[in-house]
TORMARVEX-658684 format. One line per field, with one value per residue (C-alpha): x, y, z; residue number from 1. Coordinates in steps of 0.02 Angstrom, whole numbers, plus 50000, padded with zeros to 5 digits. Layout:
x: [X | ...]
y: [Y | ...]
z: [Z | ...]
k: [NUM | ...]
END
This chain:
x: [52980 | 52889 | 52744 | 52592 | 52510 | 52322 | 52271 | 52127 | 52018 | 51932 | 51772 | 51656 | 51470 | 51356 | 51184 | 51042 | 50939 | 50752 | 50627 | 50463 | 50317 | 50268 | 50080 | 50056 | 50100 | 50202 | 50132 | 50130 | 50031 | 50178 | 50210 | 50367 | 50483 | 50604 | 50765 | 50856 | 51025 | 51108 | 51166 | 51352 | 51323 | 51263 | 51303 | 51302 | 51236 | 51068 | 50995 | 50815 | 50770 | 50601 | 50539 | 50666 | 50790 | 50959 | 50989 | 50945 | 50800 | 50856 | 51002 | 51020 | 51154 | 51102 | 51147 | 51309 | 51210 | 51074 | 51068 | 50907 | 50838 | 50666 | 50631 | 50480 | 50400 | 50320 | 50242 | 50223 | 50129 | 50005 | 50091 | 50260 | 50398 | 50538 | 50707 | 50848 | 51031 | 51171 | 51355 | 51503 | 51690 | 51813 | 52003 | 51973 | 51852 | 51666 | 51559 | 51374 | 51249 | 51129 | 50959 | 50824 | 50668 | 50535 | 50408 | 50247 | 50143 | 49963 | 49799 | 49706 | 49667 | 49588 | 49453 | 49520 | 49557 | 49469 | 49565 | 49545 | 49658 | 49686 | 49670 | 49604 | 49656 | 49730 | 49872 | 49998 | 50179 | 50270 | 50118 | 50099 | 49978 | 49913 | 49838 | 49741 | 49705 | 49611 | 49571 | 49418 | 49519 | 49683 | 49844 | 49896 | 50035 | 50001 | 50099 | 50074 | 50101 | 50115 | 50054 | 50153 | 50297 | 50313 | 50327 | 50324 | 50265 | 50183 | 50142 | 50000 | 50030 | 49947 | 49784 | 49744 | 49680 | 49727 | 49888 | 49936 | 50057 | 50123 | 50202 | 50299 | 50333 | 50257 | 50325 | 50263 | 50345 | 50222 | 50071 | 49982 | 49878 | 49897 | 49832 | 49863 | 49866 | 49879 | 49932 | 49905 | 50054 | 50009 | 49990 | 50111 | 50097 | 49915 | 49881 | 49725 | 49658 | 49706 | 49609 | 49513 | 49637 | 49655 | 49732 | 49845 | 49857 | 50001 | 49972 | 50107 | 50089 | 50121 | 49958 | 49841 | 49727 | 49755 | 49616 | 49637 | 49550 | 49373 | 49373 | 49233 | 49222 | 49154 | 48979 | 48972 | 48990 | 49104 | 49239 | 49323 | 49482 | 49553 | 49708 | 49803 | 49975 | 49915 | 49903 | 49760 | 49582 | 49459 | 49327 | 49338 | 49212 | 49179 | 49120 | 49052 | 49035 | 49072 | 48927 | 48946 | 48908 | 48960 | 49059 | 49145 | 49262 | 49446 | 49509 | 49599 | 49765 | 49686 | 49754 | 49637 | 49452 | 49347 | 49177 | 49066 | 48943 | 48813 | 48818 | 48649 | 48708 | 48863 | 48767 | 48637 | 48767 | 48897 | 49044 | 49220 | 49264 | 49365 | 49409 | 49425 | 49485 | 49438 | 49553 | 49482 | 49565 | 49548 | 49489 | 49349 | 49432 | 49420 | 49568 | 49521 | 49635 | 49627 | 49519 | 49603 | 49566 | 49535 | 49459 | 49275 | 49249 | 49166 | 49090 | 49043 | 49211 | 49190 | 49013 | 49069 | 49208 | 49086 | 48965 | 49108 | 49164 | 48985 | 48967 | 49128 | 49069 | 48901 | 48988 | 49101 | 48948 | 48862 | 49019 | 49026 | 48842 | 48867 | 49018 | 48923 | 48779 | 48898 | 48987 | 48821 | 48761 | 48927 | 48920 | 48742 | 48802]
y: [48411 | 48569 | 48552 | 48662 | 48710 | 48743 | 48924 | 48960 | 49111 | 49173 | 49270 | 49352 | 49316 | 49442 | 49389 | 49464 | 49600 | 49596 | 49719 | 49762 | 49869 | 49988 | 49991 | 50163 | 50296 | 50448 | 50621 | 50656 | 50498 | 50409 | 50224 | 50171 | 50021 | 49974 | 49883 | 49796 | 49709 | 49621 | 49730 | 49713 | 49807 | 49967 | 50126 | 50043 | 50115 | 50041 | 50035 | 50016 | 49935 | 49944 | 49806 | 49706 | 49850 | 49827 | 50013 | 50080 | 50202 | 50269 | 50255 | 50300 | 50286 | 50214 | 50300 | 50238 | 50147 | 50075 | 49939 | 49989 | 50131 | 50182 | 50230 | 50333 | 50269 | 50402 | 50294 | 50110 | 49999 | 49858 | 49709 | 49793 | 49719 | 49803 | 49737 | 49812 | 49780 | 49856 | 49893 | 49878 | 49912 | 49774 | 49798 | 49950 | 49858 | 49879 | 49726 | 49717 | 49602 | 49494 | 49568 | 49547 | 49445 | 49546 | 49658 | 49716 | 49872 | 49835 | 49928 | 49766 | 49744 | 49617 | 49675 | 49767 | 49668 | 49693 | 49767 | 49775 | 49829 | 49773 | 49827 | 49992 | 50139 | 50224 | 50144 | 50204 | 50226 | 50063 | 49951 | 49826 | 49854 | 49723 | 49748 | 49603 | 49595 | 49461 | 49427 | 49343 | 49185 | 49102 | 49088 | 49270 | 49376 | 49536 | 49699 | 49840 | 50026 | 50171 | 50319 | 50293 | 50197 | 50008 | 49928 | 49738 | 49589 | 49435 | 49265 | 49178 | 49002 | 48857 | 48895 | 49046 | 49204 | 49314 | 49401 | 49488 | 49632 | 49660 | 49825 | 49799 | 49936 | 50074 | 50251 | 50419 | 50381 | 50236 | 50351 | 50382 | 50301 | 50117 | 50017 | 49840 | 49756 | 49577 | 49487 | 49309 | 49191 | 49117 | 49288 | 49400 | 49540 | 49578 | 49667 | 49712 | 49884 | 49965 | 49921 | 50054 | 50157 | 50140 | 50276 | 50241 | 50370 | 50346 | 50428 | 50485 | 50378 | 50529 | 50609 | 50466 | 50488 | 50367 | 50279 | 50263 | 50147 | 50174 | 50248 | 50257 | 50423 | 50457 | 50486 | 50314 | 50378 | 50299 | 50414 | 50380 | 50482 | 50516 | 50614 | 50669 | 50754 | 50918 | 51097 | 51157 | 51166 | 51038 | 50909 | 50728 | 50599 | 50435 | 50284 | 50121 | 49976 | 50094 | 50210 | 50388 | 50383 | 50550 | 50707 | 50840 | 50986 | 50962 | 51027 | 51194 | 51116 | 51053 | 50877 | 50781 | 50756 | 50656 | 50576 | 50553 | 50413 | 50322 | 50135 | 50111 | 50199 | 50090 | 49929 | 49970 | 50006 | 49870 | 49861 | 49919 | 50095 | 50213 | 50397 | 50518 | 50698 | 50841 | 50991 | 51166 | 51271 | 51456 | 51426 | 51310 | 51156 | 50995 | 50884 | 50714 | 50589 | 50402 | 50309 | 50245 | 50065 | 49960 | 49792 | 49778 | 49830 | 49711 | 49808 | 49652 | 49655 | 49839 | 49807 | 49656 | 49758 | 49895 | 49768 | 49688 | 49854 | 49894 | 49726 | 49754 | 49925 | 49851 | 49711 | 49836 | 49939 | 49785 | 49742 | 49918 | 49906 | 49735 | 49796 | 49948 | 49839 | 49720 | 49864 | 49938 | 49770 | 49740 | 49908 | 49871 | 49705]
z: [48038 | 48088 | 48207 | 48187 | 48350 | 48352 | 48365 | 48483 | 48449 | 48606 | 48581 | 48705 | 48684 | 48767 | 48830 | 48731 | 48814 | 48847 | 48776 | 48858 | 48803 | 48944 | 48936 | 49011 | 48879 | 48927 | 48962 | 48775 | 48735 | 48654 | 48674 | 48766 | 48750 | 48888 | 48844 | 48988 | 49001 | 49147 | 49292 | 49253 | 49090 | 49173 | 49079 | 48907 | 48745 | 48690 | 48514 | 48456 | 48290 | 48201 | 48086 | 47986 | 47972 | 48056 | 48060 | 48233 | 48236 | 48406 | 48525 | 48708 | 48842 | 49010 | 49170 | 49251 | 49385 | 49272 | 49140 | 49055 | 48949 | 48888 | 48707 | 48652 | 48491 | 48382 | 48247 | 48204 | 48083 | 48119 | 48203 | 48180 | 48285 | 48381 | 48440 | 48542 | 48576 | 48680 | 48656 | 48775 | 48755 | 48796 | 48775 | 48667 | 48551 | 48528 | 48564 | 48517 | 48599 | 48499 | 48461 | 48590 | 48561 | 48468 | 48552 | 48472 | 48500 | 48459 | 48473 | 48510 | 48695 | 48810 | 48933 | 49084 | 49243 | 49409 | 49554 | 49744 | 49888 | 50066 | 50205 | 50132 | 50023 | 50177 | 50275 | 50403 | 50352 | 50389 | 50359 | 50217 | 50072 | 49951 | 49778 | 49702 | 49515 | 49420 | 49237 | 49159 | 49123 | 49178 | 49080 | 49098 | 49173 | 49269 | 49284 | 49407 | 49374 | 49495 | 49393 | 49231 | 49308 | 49296 | 49469 | 49456 | 49352 | 49430 | 49355 | 49448 | 49508 | 49421 | 49332 | 49440 | 49356 | 49505 | 49554 | 49716 | 49726 | 49903 | 49953 | 50113 | 50240 | 50134 | 50138 | 50077 | 49909 | 49884 | 49889 | 49725 | 49589 | 49541 | 49392 | 49330 | 49159 | 49099 | 48941 | 48883 | 48900 | 48730 | 48647 | 48743 | 48614 | 48657 | 48820 | 48917 | 48945 | 49110 | 49266 | 49359 | 49460 | 49648 | 49754 | 49902 | 50040 | 50162 | 50330 | 50449 | 50605 | 50716 | 50654 | 50698 | 50851 | 50992 | 51084 | 51271 | 51393 | 51452 | 51627 | 51755 | 51847 | 52022 | 51954 | 51876 | 51698 | 51569 | 51503 | 51336 | 51306 | 51131 | 51083 | 50928 | 50916 | 50842 | 50903 | 50792 | 50855 | 50796 | 50838 | 50895 | 50836 | 50925 | 50826 | 50893 | 50774 | 50629 | 50670 | 50732 | 50917 | 50991 | 50951 | 51055 | 51033 | 51076 | 51242 | 51252 | 51202 | 51042 | 51063 | 51177 | 51209 | 51329 | 51296 | 51450 | 51414 | 51514 | 51543 | 51458 | 51300 | 51286 | 51320 | 51187 | 51053 | 51075 | 50954 | 50917 | 50972 | 50862 | 50860 | 50717 | 50721 | 50606 | 50607 | 50583 | 50449 | 50414 | 50236 | 50297 | 50225 | 50323 | 50363 | 50433 | 50517 | 50495 | 50621 | 50777 | 50818 | 50971 | 51006 | 51050 | 51230 | 51354 | 51499 | 51601 | 51691 | 51739 | 51802 | 51902 | 51980 | 52030 | 52106 | 52201 | 52273 | 52322 | 52408 | 52506 | 52564 | 52618 | 52713 | 52804 | 52852 | 52923 | 53022 | 53097 | 53147 | 53225 | 53321 | 53385 | 53444 | 53531 | 53622 | 53680 | 53746 | 53834 | 53923 | 53990 | 54060]
k: [1 | 2 | 3 | 4 | 5 | 6 | 7 | 8 | 9 | 10 | 11 | 12 | 13 | 14 | 15 | 16 | 17 | 18 | 19 | 20 | 21 | 22 | 23 | 24 | 25 | 26 | 27 | 28 | 29 | 30 | 31 | 32 | 33 | 34 | 35 | 36 | 37 | 38 | 39 | 40 | 41 | 42 | 43 | 44 | 45 | 46 | 47 | 48 | 49 | 50 | 51 | 52 | 53 | 54 | 55 | 56 | 57 | 58 | 59 | 60 | 61 | 62 | 63 | 64 | 65 | 66 | 67 | 68 | 69 | 70 | 71 | 72 | 73 | 74 | 75 | 76 | 77 | 78 | 79 | 80 | 81 | 82 | 83 | 84 | 85 | 86 | 87 | 88 | 89 | 90 | 91 | 92 | 93 | 94 | 95 | 96 | 97 | 98 | 99 | 100 | 101 | 102 | 103 | 104 | 105 | 106 | 107 | 108 | 109 | 110 | 111 | 112 | 113 | 114 | 115 | 116 | 117 | 118 | 119 | 120 | 121 | 122 | 123 | 124 | 125 | 126 | 127 | 128 | 129 | 130 | 131 | 132 | 133 | 134 | 135 | 136 | 137 | 138 | 139 | 140 | 141 | 142 | 143 | 144 | 145 | 146 | 147 | 148 | 149 | 150 | 151 | 152 | 153 | 154 | 155 | 156 | 157 | 158 | 159 | 160 | 161 | 162 | 163 | 164 | 165 | 166 | 167 | 168 | 169 | 170 | 171 | 172 | 173 | 174 | 175 | 176 | 177 | 178 | 179 | 180 | 181 | 182 | 183 | 184 | 185 | 186 | 187 | 188 | 189 | 190 | 191 | 192 | 193 | 194 | 195 | 196 | 197 | 198 | 199 | 200 | 201 | 202 | 203 | 204 | 205 | 206 | 207 | 208 | 209 | 210 | 211 | 212 | 213 | 214 | 215 | 216 | 217 | 218 | 219 | 220 | 221 | 222 | 223 | 224 | 225 | 226 | 227 | 228 | 229 | 230 | 231 | 232 | 233 | 234 | 235 | 236 | 237 | 238 | 239 | 240 | 241 | 242 | 243 | 244 | 245 | 246 | 247 | 248 | 249 | 250 | 251 | 252 | 253 | 254 | 255 | 256 | 257 | 258 | 259 | 260 | 261 | 262 | 263 | 264 | 265 | 266 | 267 | 268 | 269 | 270 | 271 | 272 | 273 | 274 | 275 | 276 | 277 | 278 | 279 | 280 | 281 | 282 | 283 | 284 | 285 | 286 | 287 | 288 | 289 | 290 | 291 | 292 | 293 | 294 | 295 | 296 | 297 | 298 | 299 | 300 | 301 | 302 | 303 | 304 | 305 | 306 | 307 | 308 | 309 | 310 | 311 | 312 | 313 | 314 | 315 | 316 | 317 | 318 | 319 | 320 | 321 | 322 | 323 | 324 | 325 | 326 | 327 | 328 | 329 | 330 | 331 | 332 | 333]
END
């Protein structure tokens, strides 16, 4: 009696891609949709579908090291949906992924979010920079753009309406203009308008003036030294508590300056000291450095030290006088 063995048909099921509407249009004002697959499918062909049609309206091959492509959309109808898919080759056969979830391009927008930065819009290379965005109400996701390029998406925790984007160890490539958007988690097809832009300036740490300790010269004046690694001529400005306190031209080498200040002036205007340097240019433009920073200076220690030295000198003088008197008296006896 013949025995029939079961025949197993093995099929490969590809994960469906994701499609994302890039809020910032391109330089020509066209809307953009980004289709993304898993990393192991880098270099695949991607297809974009508009509406219910299963004929692709556009196709694009990803770079060999990337698993995503961006499609520019020239025209679309109200509430029209878009899908995408990708294609790989396995054992000489073409395999297509399932269609992505739909993405909508809509002209309806929520109010723009608010945006702030920390610590400031100017940071040194290697420092961290934080952008904080918040919406009028919770239940939203936020995305961050650098110029027209998508950077990151953040979902706030709990019922918070605020998101923080942290840029660690920034470099010159991180400099530029940033904006954020948000969309409702219940209506992910409707986005907000762009926030007001913030501009990040990344400063080379070798071009920041350094603050040096306050010295007391032989005339009893306080001397504050500042320096900057530059060879051009310019001016140094000294700030105390954020207010301009004094200014002086750089020394002949163009890199250092010294502020001679009286004790009364420093005691009247207490606060944090900082230096800033302005470089002279032939075309009369001004190039400013970032402020140097130091902790608030307490001059009580310096004053106590000076009083102690004075007391020691006075005591030595009294000892010399007493010894001279004793010698004179001893000789008479």
